[in-house]
C-alpha positions in Angstrom: 0.0 0.0 0.0 1.3 3.4 -0.9 1.5 5.9 1.9 2.1 9.6 2.2 3.8 11.4 5.2 2.6 14.8 6.3 4.8 16.8 8.7 3.5 19.5 11.0 5.7 21.7 13.2 4.5 22.5 16.7 6.8 25.5 17.4 8.2 28.5 15.5 11.8 27.1 15.3 10.7 23.9 13.6 8.4 25.8 11.3 11.4 27.9 10.2 13.6 24.9 9.7 11.1 23.0 7.6 10.7 26.1 5.4 14.4 26.5 5.0 14.7 22.8 4.2 12.1 23.2 1.5 13.8 26.2 0.0 17.2 24.6 0.0 15.8 21.6 -2.0 14.3 24.1 -4.5 17.6 25.9 -4.9 19.5 22.6 -5.6 16.7 21.4 -7.9 16.7 24.6 -10.0 20.4 25.6 -9.8 21.1 24.7 -13.5 18.3 26.8 -15.0 17.7 28.2 -18.5 16.5 31.7 -19.5 12.9 30.4 -19.3 12.9 29.1 -15.7 15.6 31.2 -14.0 13.1 32.9 -11.7 12.3 29.6 -9.9 15.9 29.7 -8.5 15.9 33.4 -7.6 12.4 33.2 -6.0 13.7 30.4 -3.7 17.0 32.3 -3.0 15.1 35.5 -2.1 12.7 33.7 0.2 15.6 31.9 1.9 17.5 35.1 2.5 14.3 36.7 3.8 13.9 33.9 6.4 17.5 34.0 7.4 17.3 37.8 7.9 14.3 37.6 10.1 15.4 34.7 12.4 18.5 33.7 14.4 18.8 30.5 12.3 22.5 30.1 13.1 22.1 30.6 16.8 19.1 28.1 17.0 21.0 25.5 15.0 24.1 25.8 17.3 21.8 25.3 20.3 20.2 22.2 18.7 23.5 20.7 17.7 24.8 21.1 21.3 21.6 19.5 22.7 21.9 16.6 20.3 25.5 16.1 21.2 24.5 15.8 24.8 22.0 13.1 23.9 24.6 11.2 21.9 27.1 11.4 24.8 24.4 10.0 27.2 23.9 7.0 24.8 27.5 6.2 23.9 28.2 4.3 27.1 25.0 2.2 26.9 25.4 -1.5 26.2 24.6 -2.6 22.6 24.9 0.8 20.9 27.0 1.4 17.9 29.8 3.4 19.5 31.6 3.9 16.2 28.5 5.4 14.6 27.9 7.7 17.6 31.5 8.7 17.6 31.3 9.6 13.9 28.2 11.7 14.6 30.0 13.6 17.4 32.9 14.4 15.1 30.5 15.6 12.4 28.7 17.8 14.9 32.0 19.3 16.1 32.8 20.1 12.5 29.5 21.9 12.1 30.1 24.0 15.2 33.6 24.9 14.0 32.3 26.0 10.6 29.5 28.1 12.3 32.0 29.7 14.6 34.3 30.7 11.8 31.6 32.0 9.5 30.0 35.4 9.2 26.3 36.0 9.4 24.4 33.5 7.2 24.0 34.7 3.7 25.6 38.1 4.4 27.6 38.1 1.1 24.4 37.3 -0.8 22.5 40.1 0.9 25.4 42.5 0.0 25.5 41.4 -3.6 24.1 44.3 -5.7 23.0 42.0 -8.6 21.0 39.7 -6.3 19.6 42.7 -4.4 18.3 44.3 -7.6 16.5 41.0 -8.6 15.0 40.6 -5.1 13.6 44.1 -5.2 11.9 43.5 -8.6 10.5 40.1 -7.5 8.1 42.0 -5.2 6.5 43.6 -8.3 4.3 41.3 -10.6 6.3 40.8 -13.8 9.0 43.1 -12.4 11.9 41.0 -13.8 11.1 41.8 -17.5 14.1 42.7 -19.6 13.3 46.4 -19.6 13.0 46.4 -15.8 16.3 44.5 -15.2 18.5 44.8 -18.3 21.5 43.6 -16.3 19.6 40.4 -15.5 18.6 40.0 -19.2 22.3 40.4 -20.1 23.4 37.8 -17.5 20.8 35.3 -18.6 22.3 35.5 -22.1 25.8 34.5 -20.8 26.9 30.9 -21.5 25.4 28.2 -19.3 28.9 27.5 -18.0 29.4 31.0 -16.8 26.0 31.1 -15.1 26.5 27.8 -13.4 29.9 29.0 -12.1 28.3 32.1 -10.6 25.5 30.1 -9.0 28.0 27.7 -7.5 29.8 30.6 -5.9 26.5 32.0 -4.5 25.5 28.7 -3.1 28.9 28.4 -1.3 27.7 31.1 1.0 24.8 29.1 2.3 26.5 25.7 2.3 27.3 26.1 6.0 23.6 25.9 6.6 22.7 23.0 4.4 24.4 19.9 6.0 23.9 20.9 9.7 20.2 21.4 9.1 19.9 18.1 7.3 21.6 16.3 10.2 19.6 18.0 12.9 16.3 17.3 11.2 17.2 13.7 10.5 18.1 13.2 14.2 14.8 14.8 15.3 12.7 12.7 12.8 14.4 9.5 14.0 13.4 10.2 17.6 9.8 9.5 16.7 8.4 6.0 16.1 5.2 5.5 14.2 2.2 4.1 16.1 -1.2 3.2 14.6 -4.3 5.3 15.5 -7.8 5.7 14.3 -9.4 9.1 13.8 -13.1 8.7 14.6 -15.8 11.3 13.9 -13.1 13.1 12.0 -11.4 14.3 15.2 -8.2 13.1 17.0 -6.6 14.7 20.0 -3.3 13.9 21.7 -1.5 15.3 24.8 2.3 14.9 24.8 5.3 16.4 26.4 7.8 18.5 24.6 7.2 17.7 21.0 8.4 19.9 18.2 7.3 17.9 15.1 4.6 15.4 14.4 4.6 13.1 11.4 1.4 11.7 10.0 1.4 8.7 7.7 -1.8 7.8 5.9 -2.8 5.6 2.9 -2.5 7.6 -0.3 -5.7 6.2 -1.8 -7.7 7.8 1.1 -7.2 11.1 -0.7 -7.3 13.0 2.6 -4.9 15.4 4.2 -4.6 16.4 7.9 -5.5 19.8 9.4 -3.5 20.2 12.6 -4.0 22.7 15.4 -2.4 23.1 18.8 1.1 23.4 20.2 3.9 21.3 21.6 2.0 19.7 24.5 -1.5 19.3 23.0 -2.8 19.2 19.5 -5.7 17.9 17.4 -6.0 16.4 13.9 -8.8 16.5 11.5 -8.7 14.9 8.0 -10.1 16.7 5.0 -10.8 15.4 1.5 -8.7 16.6 -1.4 -11.8 17.3 -3.4 -14.7 19.3 -2.0 -17.8 17.2 -1.5 -15.9 13.9 -1.3 -16.5 12.9 2.3 -16.9 9.2 1.9 -15.2 7.1 4.6 -13.7 10.2 6.2 -15.3 9.6 9.7 -13.0 6.7 10.5 -9.4 7.1 9.2 -6.6 4.8 10.2 -3.3 6.6 10.3 0.2 6.3 11.9 1.6 9.1 14.1 5.2 9.8 15.1 6.0 12.5 17.7 9.4 13.9 17.4 
């Protein structure tokens, strides 16, 4: 049976991280663009820089890495654990911290780049990146693919310090939660937990429903809604799996 996993953050920090993860995936997916789809890359880059400007992403990740290191250190002396794997994780986390401590503010070089700044300003205007609005952008798009790719690679180096630590932290958090089977009756499910930052909901794809989640870290509720309006068949009793991370 094919399943789909929905993830819902229960605090602002996790909400920010999931959005950054999404945008980083978009950047890597669209990094080798043509003249016709270049704005997909620059929209994602602009939104990522906007999030980084408004949040202390670097500080929050450093705190999370330190907290995860403490958990690993508490596990490493337990019988039956893979000490080599945990040791490698600690070395990787120390490397992340060293890179963070030696780096400037995240994305600062990109925020100071006049070319990127001009594009970001015009992205706020519908159709604002036309050739007559941004002749410099039009000229750049007509450079060779090799030159454009080289420039994009240089830009992405400035946010590379964020990419791997975020992946590692989110993978660690996701693996903390084990899926358990539940049934949502009368289209309502409520759960009370301790300090949970992320819930993951796995449901059969053929149900054609998606979860609507409300609440916070210690208490939340789930309702399932049909993909298509008016399709409410079998929605009163939905079996799903839930992992609290």
